[in-house]
PLY file of the C-alpha trace (Angstrom):
ply
format ascii 1.0
element vertex 170
property float x
property float y
property float z
element edge 169
property int vertex1
property int vertex2
end_header
137.31 35.35 53.88
139.45 37.24 56.07
142.16 39.45 54.97
145.04 39.90 57.02
145.65 43.57 57.86
148.71 45.34 58.37
147.30 47.41 61.25
148.91 47.32 64.84
147.16 46.56 67.74
147.63 49.23 70.56
148.48 47.57 73.50
147.58 49.19 76.50
150.14 51.53 78.53
152.24 52.10 75.55
151.93 55.10 73.48
150.66 55.03 69.79
153.35 54.05 67.16
155.50 52.79 70.04
157.84 49.86 69.70
156.18 46.97 71.86
159.12 46.83 74.43
158.46 50.53 75.68
155.91 51.42 78.00
154.28 54.66 79.10
154.96 56.07 82.51
151.43 55.54 83.95
151.93 58.17 86.91
152.64 61.77 86.07
155.89 62.80 87.87
155.01 64.14 91.49
157.97 66.78 90.48
155.96 67.88 87.55
152.78 68.35 89.31
154.39 70.21 92.20
155.87 72.68 89.67
152.40 73.40 87.94
150.87 73.75 91.09
153.42 76.41 91.94
153.15 77.93 88.98
149.19 78.16 89.18
149.59 79.85 92.43
151.80 82.64 91.35
150.04 83.01 88.69
146.55 83.57 90.92
148.34 85.63 93.81
149.89 88.28 90.96
146.13 88.22 89.66
144.75 89.40 92.59
147.22 91.57 93.60
146.77 93.16 90.23
143.15 93.11 90.66
143.89 94.89 94.28
146.03 97.24 93.39
143.63 98.38 90.56
140.44 98.43 92.82
142.77 100.08 95.78
141.65 97.26 98.19
143.47 97.03 101.39
145.09 93.98 102.77
145.84 95.15 105.93
143.93 93.95 109.06
142.24 97.27 109.75
141.30 97.96 106.17
143.08 101.49 106.73
145.87 102.61 104.69
147.40 105.88 106.38
149.93 105.47 109.51
147.78 107.66 111.35
143.79 108.08 111.60
141.33 110.20 113.57
138.64 108.67 115.41
135.07 110.90 115.57
133.13 109.69 118.24
129.06 110.30 119.09
129.93 112.63 122.16
132.10 115.48 119.76
135.35 113.91 121.02
137.85 113.32 118.35
141.14 110.95 118.98
144.10 110.84 116.95
146.33 107.85 116.71
147.16 104.43 115.26
144.06 101.85 114.86
145.91 98.31 115.63
142.65 96.47 115.46
139.33 96.64 114.27
136.42 94.15 114.68
132.47 94.63 115.30
132.78 95.39 118.71
135.90 97.13 119.46
138.77 99.72 118.03
141.80 99.40 119.45
143.77 102.74 119.36
147.10 103.40 120.09
149.89 106.07 120.30
146.57 108.80 121.53
146.29 112.48 120.76
142.89 114.84 121.15
142.58 118.41 120.79
141.71 120.55 123.86
140.50 124.25 123.58
142.73 126.76 125.66
141.39 130.08 126.70
144.14 132.80 126.46
142.81 136.28 127.84
145.55 138.76 127.70
144.63 141.40 130.32
148.11 142.91 130.76
148.17 146.68 129.98
144.54 146.94 129.35
142.47 149.16 131.47
139.92 147.53 133.88
136.98 149.00 132.14
137.32 147.23 128.82
135.72 143.78 127.96
138.36 141.78 125.51
137.09 138.54 123.98
139.16 135.55 125.10
141.41 134.18 122.78
140.68 130.53 122.31
143.47 128.32 120.84
143.51 124.49 119.89
146.28 122.38 121.70
146.92 118.88 120.79
147.22 116.79 123.90
149.25 113.27 124.33
147.12 110.85 126.14
148.79 109.66 129.27
149.68 113.17 130.55
146.27 113.35 132.51
146.31 113.45 136.50
144.83 109.94 136.27
148.04 108.48 133.86
145.73 106.66 131.73
147.71 104.05 129.27
148.43 105.25 126.10
146.06 102.46 124.38
142.24 102.47 124.08
139.42 100.11 123.60
136.48 102.04 122.24
133.14 100.64 121.62
132.53 100.58 117.87
128.50 101.94 118.93
130.37 105.21 119.71
132.02 105.63 116.95
130.68 107.86 114.00
133.58 107.95 111.71
137.21 106.58 111.22
139.26 108.96 108.80
142.81 108.19 107.60
145.07 111.42 108.10
147.43 112.73 105.23
151.25 112.91 106.55
151.39 116.24 105.59
148.18 117.56 108.04
148.57 119.75 110.47
147.72 117.30 113.33
150.57 114.53 112.15
152.82 117.39 111.52
152.05 118.54 115.26
152.52 114.86 116.40
155.74 114.59 114.50
157.06 117.54 116.10
155.80 116.42 119.32
157.56 113.09 119.00
160.88 114.77 117.96
160.48 117.14 120.94
160.30 114.15 123.26
163.29 112.23 121.92
165.65 114.91 122.34
0 1
1 2
2 3
3 4
4 5
5 6
6 7
7 8
8 9
9 10
10 11
11 12
12 13
13 14
14 15
15 16
16 17
17 18
18 19
19 20
20 21
21 22
22 23
23 24
24 25
25 26
26 27
27 28
28 29
29 30
30 31
31 32
32 33
33 34
34 35
35 36
36 37
37 38
38 39
39 40
40 41
41 42
42 43
43 44
44 45
45 46
46 47
47 48
48 49
49 50
50 51
51 52
52 53
53 54
54 55
55 56
56 57
57 58
58 59
59 60
60 61
61 62
62 63
63 64
64 65
65 66
66 67
67 68
68 69
69 70
70 71
71 72
72 73
73 74
74 75
75 76
76 77
77 78
78 79
79 80
80 81
81 82
82 83
83 84
84 85
85 86
86 87
87 88
88 89
89 90
90 91
91 92
92 93
93 94
94 95
95 96
96 97
97 98
98 99
99 100
100 101
101 102
102 103
103 104
104 105
105 106
106 107
107 108
108 109
109 110
110 111
111 112
112 113
113 114
114 115
115 116
116 117
117 118
118 119
119 120
120 121
121 122
122 123
123 124
124 125
125 126
126 127
127 128
128 129
129 130
130 131
131 132
132 133
133 134
134 135
135 136
136 137
137 138
138 139
139 140
140 141
141 142
142 143
143 144
144 145
145 146
146 147
147 148
148 149
149 150
150 151
151 152
152 153
153 154
154 155
155 156
156 157
157 158
158 159
159 160
160 161
161 162
162 163
163 164
164 165
165 166
166 167
167 168
168 169
């Protein structure tokens, strides 16, 4: 013998316990999905930024953090400038300076029989002032590069570069 039950039968598409005339929205709102996606992306972005800040990872195109770099070549030459592009084959360096040894010998007022050692001084030279007039940009073969180093803003080289730039703008 079957006894009548007081249980209600769930109608597909309606929430549990809802009157039969009310239907549940079958698709979630597009706006709600978009807001959720934006929130998730913002949280992920903040997480990546925090991780990069904590580990010291650089997002710059070159991976270098300072404004000025020193590029040491295998032949002993050192160029100072701004690395603008860096890939597996070449390095592009702009605003280039290099060191040149200048020998000064002060013989004024010295007897001719006295030999005096010449004084050597390092001078910072701006690329482009040479007789052949090169463009102030260099494409350096990566195989020739021994080391690339960021320069501190208060280094003697950067200070000399800034002094040179100031003297040229007057």
